[in-house]
C-alpha beads as a LAMMPS data file, in Angstrom:
LAMMPS data file: protein, C-alpha beads

87 atoms
86 bonds

1 atom types
1 bond types

-500.0 500.0 xlo xhi
-500.0 500.0 ylo yhi
-500.0 500.0 zlo zhi

Masses

1 110.0

Atoms # bond

1 1 1 -295.623 -353.508 -256.706
2 1 1 -298.961 -352.901 -258.374
3 1 1 -300.178 -356.480 -258.799
4 1 1 -301.845 -359.311 -256.907
5 1 1 -301.071 -363.000 -257.151
6 1 1 -301.646 -366.095 -255.031
7 1 1 -298.927 -366.672 -252.434
8 1 1 -297.603 -369.817 -250.796
9 1 1 -295.723 -370.002 -247.517
10 1 1 -292.207 -371.185 -248.424
11 1 1 -290.235 -371.183 -245.159
12 1 1 -289.473 -369.302 -241.936
13 1 1 -286.190 -368.391 -240.302
14 1 1 -284.860 -366.470 -237.333
15 1 1 -281.807 -364.276 -237.477
16 1 1 -279.949 -361.810 -235.311
17 1 1 -277.619 -359.120 -236.654
18 1 1 -275.669 -356.467 -234.758
19 1 1 -274.703 -353.312 -236.634
20 1 1 -271.846 -350.832 -236.256
21 1 1 -274.295 -348.119 -235.156
22 1 1 -275.318 -350.168 -232.096
23 1 1 -278.671 -351.288 -233.478
24 1 1 -279.692 -354.938 -233.408
25 1 1 -282.171 -356.802 -235.585
26 1 1 -283.561 -360.002 -234.104
27 1 1 -286.410 -361.249 -236.256
28 1 1 -288.541 -364.238 -237.095
29 1 1 -289.144 -363.932 -240.838
30 1 1 -291.839 -365.579 -242.939
31 1 1 -291.090 -365.989 -246.638
32 1 1 -293.917 -366.297 -249.159
33 1 1 -293.565 -366.871 -252.890
34 1 1 -295.815 -366.167 -255.831
35 1 1 -295.633 -365.962 -259.581
36 1 1 -296.583 -362.969 -261.717
37 1 1 -296.101 -362.581 -265.456
38 1 1 -297.828 -359.254 -266.042
39 1 1 -296.778 -355.637 -265.850
40 1 1 -295.210 -354.277 -262.656
41 1 1 -296.496 -350.817 -261.694
42 1 1 -295.280 -349.937 -258.201
43 1 1 -296.689 -347.045 -256.210
44 1 1 -293.977 -344.336 -256.400
45 1 1 -294.816 -343.274 -252.827
46 1 1 -293.807 -346.746 -251.610
47 1 1 -291.113 -347.919 -254.061
48 1 1 -288.078 -345.891 -255.090
49 1 1 -286.848 -348.344 -257.701
50 1 1 -286.877 -351.998 -258.688
51 1 1 -285.224 -354.284 -261.195
52 1 1 -285.570 -357.782 -262.568
53 1 1 -282.392 -359.767 -262.068
54 1 1 -281.588 -363.450 -262.517
55 1 1 -280.497 -365.660 -259.626
56 1 1 -277.121 -366.075 -261.328
57 1 1 -276.631 -362.309 -261.406
58 1 1 -277.771 -361.934 -257.788
59 1 1 -275.281 -364.595 -256.662
60 1 1 -272.475 -362.890 -258.601
61 1 1 -273.395 -359.459 -257.225
62 1 1 -273.562 -360.824 -253.671
63 1 1 -270.128 -362.469 -254.041
64 1 1 -268.591 -359.261 -255.382
65 1 1 -270.332 -356.767 -253.064
66 1 1 -271.811 -358.499 -250.016
67 1 1 -272.162 -355.156 -248.239
68 1 1 -274.956 -354.248 -250.702
69 1 1 -277.228 -356.904 -249.158
70 1 1 -279.046 -357.097 -245.847
71 1 1 -278.215 -359.867 -243.376
72 1 1 -281.666 -361.426 -243.779
73 1 1 -281.369 -361.521 -247.585
74 1 1 -278.077 -363.409 -247.371
75 1 1 -279.846 -366.056 -245.284
76 1 1 -283.042 -366.150 -247.344
77 1 1 -281.583 -366.367 -250.863
78 1 1 -280.162 -369.908 -250.584
79 1 1 -283.429 -371.066 -249.015
80 1 1 -285.450 -369.494 -251.832
81 1 1 -283.250 -371.313 -254.334
82 1 1 -283.806 -374.613 -252.519
83 1 1 -287.544 -373.976 -252.468
84 1 1 -287.690 -373.520 -256.252
85 1 1 -285.454 -376.554 -256.876
86 1 1 -288.043 -378.701 -255.089
87 1 1 -290.857 -377.558 -257.419

Bonds

1 1 1 2
2 1 2 3
3 1 3 4
4 1 4 5
5 1 5 6
6 1 6 7
7 1 7 8
8 1 8 9
9 1 9 10
10 1 10 11
11 1 11 12
12 1 12 13
13 1 13 14
14 1 14 15
15 1 15 16
16 1 16 17
17 1 17 18
18 1 18 19
19 1 19 20
20 1 20 21
21 1 21 22
22 1 22 23
23 1 23 24
24 1 24 25
25 1 25 26
26 1 26 27
27 1 27 28
28 1 28 29
29 1 29 30
30 1 30 31
31 1 31 32
32 1 32 33
33 1 33 34
34 1 34 35
35 1 35 36
36 1 36 37
37 1 37 38
38 1 38 39
39 1 39 40
40 1 40 41
41 1 41 42
42 1 42 43
43 1 43 44
44 1 44 45
45 1 45 46
46 1 46 47
47 1 47 48
48 1 48 49
49 1 49 50
50 1 50 51
51 1 51 52
52 1 52 53
53 1 53 54
54 1 54 55
55 1 55 56
56 1 56 57
57 1 57 58
58 1 58 59
59 1 59 60
60 1 60 61
61 1 61 62
62 1 62 63
63 1 63 64
64 1 64 65
65 1 65 66
66 1 66 67
67 1 67 68
68 1 68 69
69 1 69 70
70 1 70 71
71 1 71 72
72 1 72 73
73 1 73 74
74 1 74 75
75 1 75 76
76 1 76 77
77 1 77 78
78 1 78 79
79 1 79 80
80 1 80 81
81 1 81 82
82 1 82 83
83 1 83 84
84 1 84 85
85 1 85 86
86 1 86 87
């Protein structure tokens, strides 16, 4: 995303998702968090688009259109929220 910042390990989780096309994801995911308050300048060869969105708006979007989100994101989001509540 065109910036560097210190990261902290937040949590890990394992998930398994089967898709209509016959593919299966079975992953052990590590989630790291960091804070950046400068400009975001992603490499256009690596990032098609991005947006800043509040947690409230993400929750609303996910409730209205859950198909827009990956299985791992649906698991990770509540854990990310819990992580920041503990800070």
